[in-house]
C-alpha positions as CSV (number, residue, x, y, z in Angstrom):
1,M,-11.5,16.5,-1.8
2,M,-11.7,16.4,1.9
3,I,-12.6,12.4,1.9
4,I,-9.1,11.9,-0.2
5,K,-6.9,14.0,2.5
6,T,-8.6,12.1,5.4
7,L,-8.0,8.8,3.6
8,D,-4.8,10.1,3.2
9,K,-4.1,11.3,7.0
10,L,-5.4,7.8,7.9
11,L,-3.0,5.7,5.6
12,A,-0.2,8.0,7.0
13,G,-1.0,7.4,10.7
14,T,-1.5,3.5,10.0
15,L,1.8,3.4,8.5
16,I,3.4,5.5,11.3
17,I,1.9,3.2,13.9
18,A,2.9,0.3,12.1
19,M,6.7,1.4,12.1
20,T,6.7,2.2,15.4
21,S,5.1,-0.9,16.3
22,I,7.8,-2.7,14.2
23,L,10.5,-0.7,15.5
24,L,9.5,-1.8,19.0
25,T,8.8,-5.5,18.5
26,V,12.2,-5.7,16.7
27,I,13.6,-3.9,19.7
28,W,12.5,-6.2,22.0
29,Q,13.7,-9.2,20.3
30,V,17.3,-8.0,20.7
31,I,16.6,-7.3,24.5
32,S,15.0,-10.7,25.0
33,R,17.3,-12.7,23.1
34,Y,20.9,-11.0,23.9
35,I,20.1,-9.5,27.3
36,L,17.2,-11.7,28.8
37,Q,18.8,-14.9,27.2
38,D,15.5,-16.0,26.7
39,P,13.6,-15.1,22.9
40,A,10.3,-14.1,22.6
41,S,9.0,-16.5,20.3
42,V,6.4,-13.7,18.9
43,T,8.5,-11.0,18.1
44,E,9.9,-12.4,14.8
45,E,6.2,-13.5,13.4
46,L,4.7,-10.2,14.4
47,S,7.5,-8.2,13.1
48,R,7.5,-10.1,9.4
49,F,3.6,-9.3,9.6
50,F,4.5,-5.5,10.3
51,L,6.9,-5.6,7.5
52,M,3.7,-7.1,5.1
53,W,1.7,-4.3,6.1
54,I,4.2,-1.8,5.6
55,G,5.6,-2.5,2.4
56,I,1.7,-3.2,1.1
57,L,0.2,0.1,2.3
58,G,3.6,1.9,1.9
59,A,3.2,0.9,-1.5
60,A,-0.3,2.4,-1.8
61,Y,1.3,5.6,0.0
62,A,3.7,5.9,-2.3
63,Y,1.5,6.1,-5.2
64,R,-0.5,8.6,-3.8
65,Q,2.6,10.6,-3.3
66,H,3.8,9.8,-7.0
67,A,6.8,8.8,-5.1
68,H,6.7,5.5,-7.0
69,L,9.1,4.5,-10.2
70,G,8.2,5.6,-13.4
71,F,9.3,5.6,-16.7
72,N,8.3,9.4,-18.1
73,L,11.2,9.9,-20.2
74,L,8.9,9.5,-23.3
75,V,5.8,11.4,-21.8
76,E,8.1,14.4,-20.6
77,R,8.6,15.2,-24.5
78,Q,5.2,14.9,-25.9
79,S,2.4,17.8,-25.8
80,P,0.2,18.4,-22.6
81,L,-2.8,17.0,-24.2
82,V,-0.7,13.9,-25.4
83,K,1.0,13.5,-22.0
84,R,-2.8,13.7,-20.3
85,V,-3.5,11.0,-22.6
86,L,-0.6,8.5,-22.1
87,L,-0.9,9.3,-18.1
88,T,-4.3,8.5,-18.4
89,L,-3.8,5.2,-19.9
90,V,-1.6,4.4,-17.4
91,E,-3.6,4.7,-14.7
92,V,-6.2,2.8,-16.5
93,F,-3.5,-0.1,-16.9
94,V,-3.4,0.6,-12.9
95,I,-6.6,0.4,-12.0
96,T,-6.8,-2.6,-14.2
97,F,-4.1,-4.5,-12.1
98,C,-4.7,-3.4,-9.1
99,A,-8.6,-4.5,-9.3
100,L,-8.0,-7.6,-10.8
101,V,-4.6,-9.0,-8.8
102,M,-5.0,-6.8,-5.4
103,V,-8.8,-6.4,-4.7
104,Y,-10.1,-9.4,-6.6
105,G,-7.1,-11.9,-6.3
106,G,-6.3,-10.7,-2.8
107,T,-9.9,-10.9,-1.7
108,E,-10.2,-14.5,-3.3
109,L,-6.6,-15.5,-1.3
110,V,-8.5,-13.8,2.3
111,M,-11.9,-15.5,1.9
112,L,-9.5,-19.3,1.0
113,T,-7.4,-18.6,3.9
114,L,-10.4,-17.8,6.2
115,E,-12.4,-20.8,5.0
116,L,-9.1,-23.3,5.3
117,D,-9.1,-21.4,9.1
118,Q,-5.5,-21.4,8.6
119,I,-3.8,-19.7,11.4
120,S,-0.3,-18.4,12.5
121,A,2.3,-20.6,14.3
122,A,3.4,-18.3,17.3
123,L,0.6,-15.6,17.3
124,G,-2.5,-17.8,16.7
125,I,-4.2,-15.2,14.1
126,K,-6.2,-16.1,11.1
127,M,-3.8,-15.8,8.2
128,G,-6.8,-14.4,6.0
129,L,-6.7,-11.4,8.4
130,I,-2.8,-10.7,7.6
131,Y,-3.7,-10.7,3.9
132,L,-6.8,-8.3,4.1
133,V,-3.9,-6.0,3.4
134,L,-3.7,-6.7,-0.6
135,P,-7.4,-6.0,-1.2
136,L,-7.2,-3.0,1.0
137,S,-3.6,-1.7,-0.4
138,G,-5.3,-2.3,-3.8
139,G,-9.2,-0.4,-3.1
140,L,-6.6,2.3,-1.8
141,I,-4.7,2.3,-5.1
142,V,-7.7,2.1,-7.5
143,I,-9.3,5.1,-5.5
144,Y,-5.8,7.2,-6.0
145,S,-5.7,6.6,-9.6
146,I,-9.4,7.8,-10.4
147,V,-8.3,11.0,-8.3
148,N,-5.1,11.2,-10.4
149,I,-7.6,10.8,-13.5
150,F,-9.7,13.3,-12.4
151,T,-6.8,15.5,-11.1
152,L,-5.1,15.0,-14.6
153,W,-7.9,16.3,-16.7
154,H,-9.6,19.0,-14.0
155,S,-6.3,20.9,-12.9
156,P,-4.8,24.0,-14.2
157,E,-1.9,23.8,-16.2
158,K,0.3,24.7,-13.7
159,E,-1.1,22.0,-11.2
160,F,-0.9,19.6,-13.5
161,N,2.9,20.4,-14.9
162,E,4.0,20.5,-11.1
163,W,1.7,16.9,-10.5
164,N,3.5,15.3,-13.7
């Protein structure tokens, strides 16, 4: 669990840095456009890339914090054993989706864009590096789902109820 706590802190720190960076980028865009009357060409693209990373990595962070949307009406009415089985089934679906779509599909997208040597217009960054957030976030969600399943079956009843 020490590794997971370190991963949580690293993810939170990355999101803080990305949020600070997008804020500074947008502030500079406003200053350069309206005060200096010479808009910086890279700030729009840079803020768009930061927004992509924040949104997708933020989804992994929200999933870890159990802050994501969920339909728990049916689950809450079940016995503790049935709750665990249903929540485990949901985690298996999440693992399957993230592994296939985000990790596998995202890796294929990254490899394709790197192979085609797609470069961003203003920044000159390889687009494969920008799209790397997909398999990275998918991998994090898979890890967090496995941790959720472990916690679900190996936690005391009090902790399980708080988790749910």
